[in-house]
C-alpha positions as CSV (number, residue, x, y, z in Angstrom):
1,M,-40.8,74.3,193.6
2,R,-38.1,73.0,191.5
3,C,-35.8,74.4,194.3
4,C,-37.0,73.0,196.9
5,F,-37.5,69.3,194.9
6,F,-33.4,70.0,194.1
7,I,-33.0,70.7,197.9
8,L,-34.7,67.8,198.9
9,C,-32.8,65.3,196.4
10,L,-29.7,66.8,197.8
11,L,-30.3,66.5,201.4
12,F,-31.7,62.6,200.8
13,S,-28.6,61.8,198.7
14,Q,-26.1,63.1,201.4
15,H,-28.2,61.2,203.7
16,I,-27.5,58.1,201.7
17,Y,-23.7,59.2,201.1
18,A,-23.4,59.8,204.8
19,E,-24.6,55.8,205.3
20,Q,-22.0,54.2,202.9
21,V,-19.1,56.4,203.3
22,F,-17.6,53.4,205.8
23,R,-19.2,50.3,204.7
24,L,-17.4,47.2,205.8
25,P,-18.0,43.7,204.2
26,E,-16.7,40.9,205.9
27,Q,-14.5,40.6,203.1
28,C,-12.5,43.4,204.5
29,L,-10.7,41.3,207.1
30,L,-9.9,38.7,204.4
31,G,-6.1,38.6,203.6
32,S,-2.8,38.5,205.6
33,W,-2.2,41.3,208.2
34,Q,0.8,42.2,210.0
35,S,1.0,43.6,213.9
36,D,2.3,47.2,213.6
37,K,4.7,47.6,216.3
38,E,5.3,51.3,216.0
39,K,1.9,52.1,216.0
40,T,1.2,49.9,218.9
41,L,3.5,50.9,220.9
42,E,2.4,54.7,220.2
43,Y,-0.7,53.9,221.5
44,N,-0.3,51.8,224.3
45,L,2.7,53.6,226.1
46,P,1.0,56.3,227.3
47,V,-2.3,54.5,228.0
48,W,0.1,52.0,230.2
49,E,1.5,55.0,232.2
50,W,-2.2,56.8,232.7
51,S,-3.5,53.6,234.2
52,E,-0.2,53.1,236.1
53,Q,-0.9,56.7,237.9
54,H,-4.3,56.2,238.1
55,N,-4.6,52.6,239.2
56,F,-7.1,52.0,236.7
57,D,-6.3,48.8,234.9
58,R,-3.9,45.9,235.7
59,K,-0.1,47.3,236.9
60,I,2.5,46.7,234.2
61,T,5.9,46.3,235.3
62,P,9.1,47.7,233.4
63,K,9.9,44.1,232.9
64,G,6.3,43.3,231.4
65,K,6.4,46.8,229.4
66,E,9.6,45.5,227.8
67,A,8.3,42.0,227.0
68,H,5.3,44.0,225.6
69,R,8.0,46.1,223.3
70,N,9.6,42.9,222.2
71,S,6.4,40.9,221.3
72,F,5.0,43.0,219.3
73,G,5.3,43.4,215.4
74,K,5.9,39.5,214.8
75,M,2.3,38.4,214.7
76,I,0.6,37.6,211.5
77,I,-2.9,36.8,211.0
78,T,-4.5,35.6,207.9
79,F,-8.1,35.1,207.6
80,D,-9.3,33.0,204.9
81,N,-13.2,32.2,204.4
82,G,-13.8,31.5,208.1
83,I,-10.4,30.1,209.1
84,S,-7.7,32.1,210.9
85,Y,-4.0,31.2,210.6
86,I,-1.8,33.1,213.5
87,S,2.2,33.0,213.6
88,W,4.1,34.6,215.8
89,S,7.7,34.0,217.4
90,E,7.9,33.2,221.1
91,P,11.0,35.2,223.2
92,F,14.5,33.7,222.0
93,V,15.8,30.8,223.6
94,E,19.7,30.8,222.8
95,N,19.5,33.4,219.9
96,E,16.5,31.2,218.2
97,P,13.1,32.6,218.1
98,I,10.7,29.6,218.4
99,P,7.9,29.8,215.9
100,K,4.3,29.2,216.9
101,T,1.3,28.6,215.0
102,E,-2.6,28.0,215.5
103,V,-5.4,27.7,213.1
104,F,-9.0,28.2,214.3
105,P,-12.4,28.8,212.4
106,Y,-13.9,31.8,213.4
107,K,-17.2,33.3,212.5
108,I,-18.5,37.3,212.3
109,V,-21.0,37.9,214.8
110,Q,-21.4,41.7,214.3
111,A,-20.8,44.2,211.8
112,G,-20.8,48.0,211.7
113,K,-19.7,50.6,209.9
114,N,-16.3,50.5,210.9
115,F,-16.1,47.5,213.0
116,L,-16.1,43.7,213.0
117,V,-16.9,41.3,215.9
118,S,-15.4,38.0,215.3
119,K,-15.6,34.6,217.5
120,S,-13.0,32.0,217.8
121,E,-14.5,28.5,217.4
122,N,-12.1,26.7,219.3
123,S,-12.0,25.4,222.7
124,N,-11.5,28.1,224.6
125,P,-13.7,30.9,222.5
126,Q,-12.9,34.6,222.3
127,Y,-14.3,37.4,220.6
128,G,-12.0,39.7,218.8
129,T,-13.3,43.5,217.8
130,F,-11.8,44.6,215.0
131,F,-11.9,48.7,214.4
132,F,-11.1,49.5,210.9
133,E,-9.1,52.7,210.4
134,N,-9.7,52.3,207.0
135,V,-9.1,49.1,204.3
136,D,-5.2,48.7,205.0
137,T,-5.3,49.3,208.9
138,Y,-7.3,47.7,211.9
139,Y,-6.5,47.5,215.9
140,I,-8.1,44.9,217.7
141,R,-9.6,44.2,221.1
142,W,-9.8,40.5,222.7
143,T,-12.5,39.9,225.1
144,K,-14.1,36.6,226.8
145,K,-17.4,38.1,226.0
146,N,-19.3,39.7,223.0
147,L,-19.3,42.9,224.5
148,R,-17.1,45.4,221.9
149,N,-16.9,48.0,224.5
150,K,-15.6,46.3,227.5
151,A,-12.2,45.0,226.2
152,G,-9.9,47.1,228.3
153,T,-7.6,49.6,227.2
154,M,-4.9,48.1,225.1
155,R,-4.9,47.7,221.2
156,E,-2.7,46.2,219.0
157,Y,-2.9,47.4,215.3
158,F,-2.5,45.5,212.4
159,R,-1.5,46.9,208.8
160,R,-2.9,44.6,205.8
161,I,0.3,42.7,203.6
162,T,-1.9,41.3,200.9
163,P,-4.1,43.1,198.5
164,T,-7.4,44.4,199.2
165,P,-10.1,42.0,198.4
166,K,-12.3,44.2,195.5
167,E,-15.4,43.5,197.5
168,C,-14.1,45.5,200.5
169,V,-15.5,49.2,199.8
170,M,-14.2,51.7,201.7
171,P,-14.4,55.0,200.2
């Protein structure tokens, strides 16, 4: 009898543990994140090649690929209690990048074990689905609708550049 009780307790505790392995409170998004150029290109270049060969997604010209290569790694996004601050540099003009910044409110509209869906609260609302690999890395896909599986093939990876909030728990 004790053995059965022990086995039931063990199974129940493992079920609870499985549910808690990847808990993602909204606080995990808080802080500053920088675009990770190497990881973004590592993922996207093979996908773009495959898409071109199979006429699947929009075609990206060699000039477009070069523009993408040069744009990743420069963006910094800061999330702070419902407000996001995005800064990046536009292409060089006379050897000087043009700094750009956008500030807009956002809200979390859906959350799962390893993802969040946010909606920008500006004049042209977009949904961003953040897929967390761990507390310090996520990739994002942007859509015009709240459909986390209909976001296209491109990903942009980001890495945390500020300390992880203590409320963010991902064992």
